[in-house]
N, C-alpha and C positions, 0 to 999 in steps of 0.2 A: 504494500500500500504506500503510494508516494504522495497521496493527497491527504492533508489534515482535514478533520471533519468540518473545519470552517470553510473548506472549499479551495484553499490555496494549494497549488501544485508545487511540490518540492522535488519532482523527479530529476531536475537538472542539478540539484545540490549533491555534492559528494558527501561521504560520511564526515570528512573533516570540516566541510562547510556547515553541516548540520550541528556538529559539536561546537563550532565557533559561534554560530547563531544562538545556540542554547546558552553559551557562556555570556553573550551580550545581554540576553534576556535576564540572566541571573544578576548581572551587574546593574542593569536598569531597575530591576525589582528592589535590589538592596538600596540603591540611591533613592527610589521613591519611598521606601519604608523609612529611611533615615529622614527624609524631608517631611514625612507625616508626623515625625516627632514621637515623643514618649507618651503621647496621649492615647496610644493603643489603636489609633485609626488605621484602617487598611486602605491603601490607595485603591481607587476604582479599577476594576479589570484585573486584579491580581490573580484571581482563580483562572481566568482565561489564559493569562500569560504563563502561569505555572503549568497548565495543561499542555500548552504548546511546547514549552520547554521540555516537559517529560516525553512528549511524543517525539520531538527532535532527537533527544538522547536515545530513545528506544530504536528509532529508525536508523540512526547512525550505527548503533550496535548491530542491528540486523544486516546492514550493508557491509560491515567490516569483515 
């Protein structure tokens, strides 16, 4: 499966590209969480980004 359930096609991405994209999502999420502060607020869209990140890592492992 090279298409995430959101409909985006990742068939042209190599395993390394997917790992790198997942790492960027991780960095972006950490930065957003930090900006949200200690108030315990979760930035909007976190679950969707975490789902995409997990899918990318799984797909990269499958392609390796």
